[in-house]
N, C-alpha and C positions, 0 to 999 in steps of 0.2 A: 888228687881226685879232679876229674874233669866234669864240668857241668853238662848234663845230658838233655837234649831238647825235648825228648818224650817225658822225662821225669818233671822237666819244667812245665810242660803242658799239664801234666797230671795235677801237679800243685796248684796251678792257676784255676783249673776247673773246680778243684776241691775248695779253693779259697772263694771262688764265686758262689758256690753253693753255700758256705758257711756265712759269708757276708750277706747274701739275700736272705738267709734264714735268721741271722742273728743281728744283722746290722753291724756297722763298724765298731761301735762302742761295746757290743756284746760278744764280738768274735774273739777268740783266743788262739794263739799259735798252736798250743797243744791240740785244740780241736781241729785246726786246719790239717796239722800233721796226721792226726788219727784219720780224717776223712780222706787224705791222700794215701794212707797206708804206708807211711814213712815215719822215722823217729824225729823228734823235734831238732835234733842236732842236724840232721840232713836237711830240714826245712830252712834252718838258719844259715846253712851253707849257700842256699840259693838265695833267700831273702832274709836279710839281717833284721828287719824290722816289719811290724804289721803295716805301717804307714806306706812303706816301699811296695809291700804286696798289694795293698789296696790300690795304690796309684796305678800299678801295672794292670791290675785287673779292670779297674774303671777306664783306664786309657783304651784298652781293647774293647770295652763295651761301648764306648763313645764312637770309636771307629765304625763299629758294627750299626750302632743304633741312630746316632745323631748325625753323623757326617754325611751319609746319604740323603737323609731328610732335608737338611740345610741346602744341599745340592738342588733338590727338587724345588724348594722355595725360591731359590735365587736364579735358576735357570732362565735366561732371557728369552729362549727359544719355544718354551711351552705355551700353548694357549691356555687360558683360564681353565677350561673345563678338564683339559688333560692334566694340567697341574694338580687340580683338586682330586681327580681320579687316581693319579699316579702317588700322590702323597698318601692318601687313605689306604690304598692298596699295599704300599710299601709298609706303612706303619703297622697295619694289622698283621701282616705276613710275618714281620720281624718280631712283633710281641708274641705270636703263636708259637715261634721257636724260642723265645725268651720270656716266659710268662712271669717269672719272678722279678725281672728287671725294673718295671714301673714302679712297684711297691717299694723296692730297695732304693730307688732313686728318691721317692717321696720321703721315706724315712731318714735318709742322709740329709736332704734338704732341710727337714725339720730340725734335726739335731746339730749339724754343722754345715749351713749353707755356703759359707765361705770357701770351704775346702772344695766342694764340688764345683761351684761357680768358677773358681780359680783354674780347676782341671778343664773346664768346658772352654773358657777363654783362651787357654794354652794350646788346646788340641783341636778345636773346631774351626775351620778356615771361615773368616768373615764375621764371626761372632764378636761384636764389640759394643760398647755403650753408644747411645745415640749423642752427637755432638749438638752444641746449642743451636746451630743453624739447620739442622735436619728436621723436617717435619714427622718422620716416623723412623722405626727401626731399619738400619740398612739391610739387615737379613730378609725383612718382609717387604722392602720397598717395592720391588717388582709385583709381587702378589697384590698388595694393596692398590698399586698403580692400575693394574688390570680390572680390579673390582670397581674402582672409580671411574674408569673409562667406560665400563659397561653400564654404569648408572648414567653417565653423561649421554650415551648413545641410545639408551632406553632398553638395552638387552637384559639389564640387571635390575632387580628391585632395590629399593633404597634401604641400605643397610649400614651399619657402622663396620668398616672393613676389619679393624682390630678385634671387635667383638665376634665377628663371623669367625675369623681364623681361629681365635681362642675357643669357640664353640666346636669347630672342627676337630681341633686337637683333643678337647675334653670327650667328645663322643667316642674317639678312638681309644683313649686311655683308660677311662674310668671302668669299663667292664673288666679290665686286668687288675687294676689297683683294688677295686671292690669286690673281687672274685669270690672270696668266702661268703660275704654277705649276700651277694646277688645269687649265688648257687643255693643258698638257704631259702631266699625268698621265692625263687622259681621252682625250687625242689628238682634240681638237675644233678645228676651224677657227673663224675669227672669227664668222662668221654662225651656224654650229652652236652655238657657245657662247652667242650671244645668244638663240637660241631655247630653249636649255637654261635660261638664266637667267629667261626669260619664263614658264617652267613653275615656277619656284622658288616663287612665291607659293602656289600650290596645295600644294606638298610641305610647306612650312613650316606652312601652317595646319593640314594633317593631323597633322603631328607635335605641334604645340601642343595641339591639341584632345585628342589622345590622351593626352598627359601630364597635362593639366589636369583635363579633364571626366570625371567618373566614369562617366556613362552615354553616353559618346561613341560614335556609330555610324560606323564607318570607311567611307569611299567604296567603293561596290561596283564590281566589274569594272575593266578597264584604263582608265587616266586619259589615255592618249596614243594 
């Protein structure tokens, strides 16, 4: 029996749905087989263990989700404004295509942080711990340096660069992580909430620019 690429992709997509729905600990190989529409023996032929299947799925998700974002953070040729807009735009668009991914990552970070951190360190270029002689994370050094330069030349307000970057990421991810509760609070249906999230990019950029740039000009008139 030869392994078929189409069947392999069906298994991986099924496993992704199950892992995002049930978490690693709650997922069962039989559930994944049922989701993929194959028997358990066929699933084990392709992936002998849940751990191997999880690593393959998560490795794919990292390549789609984290690697491009890390590239935006580290790119030495982007201006500060372009870096912010590109990061927020890429983040929101990726999450709209993979809305279950942020909550899945949060759940796994809570239940087994070591496994996910190890996978990220192994598969995301440039992600490593800060050494004793480094003032900030190597992944964020370019971004932080631009913010500090802006504060020095007067184009940026005084902010804590690390706090600012954390706020930027949080503003992007929380509407996806807190999706069920926020939908309830805002009384929005599924499609209505997707439309709401699609407008999120513009809102985040407006807030971030207002906070960071001293001479920011707000968007005139209604945006919707």
